[in-house]
N, C-alpha and C positions, 0 to 999 in steps of 0.2 A: 758267716765266713770267719775262719780261724787263721790267724797270722802269728808267726813267731819271728820277732826281730832278733837277730844275732849280731853282737858287736863286742869289740874288745874294751869298750868304755862307754859310759853313759851317765849323764848328769841326773841326779845330784851325787851319785855314788862314787864315780871315778871320772876325772876329766883331765885331758891334756890339750884338747883342741875342739874344733867345730863338730867333729863326729859326735862327741858326748852331748853337745847341745841338740843335735838332731835326734839322738836316741832318747833324750829327755823330753822332747816336745812332740815329735811325730806320733808316738803311741796315743797321746791324749786326743789329737785330732782324728785319728783313725777310730778310736773308741766312741768319740762324739758322733761318728757317722755309722755306728752300729756294728763295728768290727770287734770280734773277740780277739784282742791283741795282747800278746805277752812278750816279755823281753828276757833274754838269757845272756849272761856275760861271765867272765872269770870272777872268782871270789878272792880278789886281791887282799893282801894283808891289811891295807888301809880301810877296805870295806868291812872286813871281819872285825877290825877294832871298833867299828861303829856299833856293833852288837845289835843289828836291826833285822837279822834274818833268822829263821828257824829251820831246823834240819828236816828234810823230806825223805831222804834215802840215799842209796849209793848204787854204783855199778862199777865195773872194771873196764879199762881200755888196754888193749894189747899194744905195747910199745917195744918192739924188738922181741927179746926173749922173756920179757917180764909183763906181768899184769899190774897196771897202775890204778890205784884207787881214785875214783871220781865221785866225791860227795856232792849232793845237790841240796842247796838251801833256797829258801823262799821268803820273799818280803813283798808287802803291798805298799805302794807309794802313789798318791794321787789317784787311787782306784785302779792302778795298773799292777798286774802280777809280774814280779821280777824273780827270775831264777838265777842262781849263782853256782858255777862249777868250782868245787873245792879241790885243791891238791896242795898238800904241804910241799911236795917236791917242786912244783912248777910255779905256784902263785903266791907263796908266802915270802915275798921279797919286798924290798923298800920301793922299787920302781915298777912301773907297768911294762916298760920296754927297755931295750938297750942291752940285752944279755946275749952272750955267745950262743946260747941254745934257744933263742927265740923261735926258730923254725920248729924245733921239737915241742916247745911249750904250746904253740898255737895249733900244731897238728894234733896234739893231745886234746886240746880244747875242742877242735872240730869233731873229732871222734866222740868225745864226751857229750857234746850237744845232742847228737843223734841217739845216744844211749839214754840221755836224760828224759827223752820223750816217754820212754817206758816207765821210768821212775815216777814221773808226775802225772802219767796217764793223760797227756795232751798231745794229740796227733794233728798238727795243723794242716790246713789246705795249702798254705804258702809258708815257706821258710825264706825270710828276707835277710840276706847276708850283706855285711857292710865291711868294705876295705879288705886288705890282703889277709888279715889275721883270720878271716872266716872263709878264705878262698877254696879250701879243700872240700867243704861240706857238699856242694852240688855233685862233685865227683864221687865222694864216698857214698852218698845216698844212692846214686845210680848203680855203682859197682858192688856194694856190700849189702844193700838193704832192699833193693827192688823185688826180691823174691818173697818179701813179707807183705801181705795185703794191706796192713795198716800204714806201710811206708810207701808203697808204689803209686799211691794217688797224690803224694805230696809234690808240689811244683816249687821251683826256686827262682828267686829274684836276687840279683847281685848288684849292689850300688858301689860305684867308684867315687870316693870322696877326694882322693888325690892320687893321680896316676903315677906320680914320681916314686911312691913307696909301694913296691910290688911283692915283697916277700920272696926274695931270691936266695936260694940255699944250695949247697953242693948236692949232686945227684946221689952221693953215697948215703944221704939221709933216707933214701928209699928202703934201706935195709931194716929200718925200725918201723916203717909204716905198713900196717896190715891192709894193703890194697894193691891191686894189680897195676902194672905200668901201662901207660899209653902215651901217645904223642901230645895229648892235651896237657900233660903235666910238665913237660920239658920245654925249655926255651934257652937257646944259646948254651946248651950243655949243663943247665942247672934246673932244679925244681923251681918253678915260678908259681906261687899261690894265685896271683891275680890272673895269669894266663889260664890256669886251670879253671877258675871260676868263669872267665869270659867264654871259654869253649864249652863248658858243661851246664851253665845256668840256662833256664828257659827264657829269661829276659834279663838284659843288662841296663842299668840306668846310671846316670851321673847327675851332678847336683846343680846344673844350670844348662839351658839350651846353648848358649855360646860356648861353654866349656866342652860340651859334646862335640861341636864342630871343630874346636881347636885340637882336641886330643886325637882326632882322625888325621892330623897333619904330622909331618916329620918333626917340625919344630917343637910342638907341645906334647907329642905322643910318647916320649921316652921309650921308643922302640916297640911300643904296644899298638901303634896306630894300624899297622897292617893286620894284626890279629883282630882288632875291633872291626876293621873293614869286612872281615869274613862274616861278622854278625850284624852288619849295618842295619838291617831291617828289624832286628830285635833290640836295638840300642836306642835309648830315649834320654833326653835331657829334661830333668824336672827340677825347677828352682826350689831350693830350700826355703823354709820360712824361719821365723823366730818365735819364741815363746812370748806372746804379747801380754800375758799376765805378769810374767817375771819382769819383762822390760817395759815398764809402764811409768812414765814420769808423774802420773797422778797419784800413784800408790807406792812407788819405790822407797823402801825404808832407808836405803843407803845414801840417797842424795840429800843435799842440805835443805832444799825447799821444793815441795811438790807443786806441779803445774800441769796445765793442759794446753791443747792447741788454741784455746781462747784466752789463756792467761800466760802465754809464753814470754811476753815482753818483760814483765816483772819477775817471772819464774827463772828465766835464763839469766837475768841480771843478778838476782840473788845468789844463784849457784856459782856464777862466774866470780863474783866478789869473794865468796867463801873459798873457792878453789884456789884463787890467786893467793889469798892469805895463808891457806894451809901449806902451799908450796913456797912461801916466802917471796912472792912477787908482789910489787906494789900495785895498787888500783887507783892511782892518782888521775889517770886519764882513760878515756874509752878507746881501747885499741883492740884489734883482732887477736884472738887467742886460738892457736892451733893445738889440737890434742892428737895424740897417737897412742894406741894400745895395740901392741904387736909382738909376735915373736921376732927376735932380731936375727934373721937369716936372710940369705940372698934373695929368696923368693919374694920377700916383702918390699923390694925396691929400695933398700937402705943405700945401695951403691949409687942410686940416683940422687939421694939427698946429700950425701957427704961432700960432693964438689960445690954445692950451691948454698948450703945453709948459712955459711958466713956471709955471703953476698946478700941474702934475703934479710938476715938480722941487721946488718950494717945499713942497708938501703931502704928499710921499711920500718914501720912502728910495731910490727907483729911480735907477739910473744909465743913461746912454745912450752908445752908440758908433754913429756913422753914417758910411757910406762912399757916395760918389756924386758926380756932377757933372752940370751941366745949366744951367738958367737962372740968370743972375747974381743976381737978387734972392733966390732960394732959397739959393744958396751964401753970399751975404753974411749972410743971416739966421742960418744955422747957425754961421757964424764968430762972429757976435755972441753967440749963446748960449754958445759955448765960452768966450768972453772973460768973460761974466758968471758962469758956473758952472764954473770950471776943474777942480773935483774931482767934477763930476757929469755933464758932457757933453763929449764929444770928437768931432771930425769929421775925416774924411780926404777931402779934395776931390780926386777922381780915381778911378781904378779899378785894382785889382790882384787877379788871381786868388788869389794867395797870401794877401793880407790878407782877402779875402772869405771864404775857407775858414776862416780863424781866427775870424772873426766868427760864421759859422754854428756852429762847434763850441763857442765860448766863451760865447755869449750864452744867456740863459734864455728870452727872448722875441724874436720876429722881427716887426717892424712892416711891414705892407702894407695901409695904409688906402686902397686905390685907388678913384678915381672909376669906372674900368672896368678890367678885366683880362681880356683874351681867354682866357688860360690861366694864365699865371704859372708860373714855375719856382721862384722863391725860397721859396715856402711849402712846396713838396715837398722841396727840398733841406734846408730848415731842419728839417723833421720827420725826415728821414733822419739828421740829426745830433742829434736829441733836443732841439731848440730849438722851443718852442711858438709857432706863428704867431698873430699878432693881425691879423685881416683884416676888410675889409668884404665882405659877402655879395654878390659880383658875379662873373660869368663863372666862370673856372676856380677862383677862390678859394672860391666857394660849393660847387663840385663836389668839392673835395678836403679841406676843413677841416671837421671835425665839431665844433660848438661845445660847450664844457664845460657839463655838466649837474651842478650841485652837489648834486643830490638822490641821484644814483647814481654819480657820479664818471666817467661816460662822456665821451668826446670826445677830440680830438687838438689842440685849440687854443681860441682865443677869437674871437668874431666879433660884428659889429654890422650893422644893415641900412640905416638911413637915412644919407644922405650929409650929415652935419652934425657939427660939432666936439663938441657935448655928448654925442652918442652914442658917439663915439670916446673921449672922456674917461671916460665911465662904464665902458666895458669895459676901459680901461687900469687904472682903480682896482680893478675886479674881479680882473684878472690879478695885480696887485700884492698884493692881499689874499690871494688863493689861494696865492701863493708864500710870503708871510710867515706865514700862519696855518693852512694846510692842507697840511702836508708830505706826508702819505700820498696825498692826491688828486694833488698835483703829480707825485710819482714815478709814479703810475699813468698820468697823462696822457702823460708822457714815454715810458713803455714802449709805450703804445698808439700813439703817433705813430711811434715807431721801427719798429713792426711792420707799418705800412702798406706796401703794395706799389705803388710808383710807377714801376716799370720799364716799358719799352716793350712787354713781352710781349703783354699783352691788346690794346693799341691796334694793334700790328702785325698781329694776326690780323684785326681789323676792316678795316684797309686792304686786306689780302690778299683778304678776302671781297668788298670792293667792286671790286677789280681783276678778280677772277674773273667777277663779274656782267657787267662790260663786255666780256668775251671771249665771252660766250654768244651 
């Protein structure tokens, strides 16, 4: 079986979020199960600067009245073939996204992906598209390429990683796209890349079973729920995994002290002590430490934390270390907290893989009070490091975190249901009390969390089963 994964980013070459982690890990799990899997993505300036790919050839893509050069480059990483679409016009920029012509840029990419198959002489059984940036591919394939025998046997899978971002652009962009119009393309008077993919792909997936059910509702569906309802029987929720080789406390080179599920008591203690020292917090007493690694946007539940953090800091012995960046008002709020409570709260505005790993390993609790979370990787990574997640029961958070039951000691973390600050505060106090007064339960929770299997093995087999059904 031959599969081409298409995405706008992928670790380790280009990353802004969880999509990159998926593209970095899923191909390895597929290949382990006998799939000839390859990946294609844009050849951004930051990737080109790494000088890791070699030239394979080129083709042209018609955009309006001009033909645009599409160079194809090739690299091998972890025994996976990666192809990159080169364009000085569209991808030699400092950022991956956020430009006024993003619709044109990724429409070009979608056309170029299908032309790249000829350049590299790889015609897959399945093209697996990811998020809005790849949403036109299933439509272009059917409308422009199905008259060619090497193309008309290709089937498509489309994965929604976050339904909030749909690729919505003015209809007049049709004038530069070399493809016919149909109702599949248009939604509310605009071109909608995601709607196009939902209507034209053979199978649609999203990144957790609970998120699948949520996006079929008005509240979570961002106006796409009724469109997804039309494809209900072709729509599947498959939980993401994590790269358990990269995220492994026994071998992680970034953390202060390596440890395993059998040595976590001393391992966690050593990492916590060093983390507190690095952030300038004293380690005079054994107190619960909350960590948080997050984009600072409303989706992540920051609005729930802001009314209650002063209360929790003043009325408990907990300390906090937060890392992230995003909306200015959230960044300013956390800076003000640090100024008011310099020995209880520290923030790192920005992002660093090295620092993130230290927070995962050194914290006792990991905060993810999200408004919605399609899958979430942070809670799974945290459990891998024996740090108990505190989450809202939504999307993949609900599918992966088993709430603590104080009657029998079962669970792998703490959770709350209603999206309100008091519910979050109550469960934070429960977690703090459990840490302070129920040491045996705490150690049991850590062991249970570290024994959870969040590898890609099970999910890869589900994808392979879907691929096979499309070939029948």
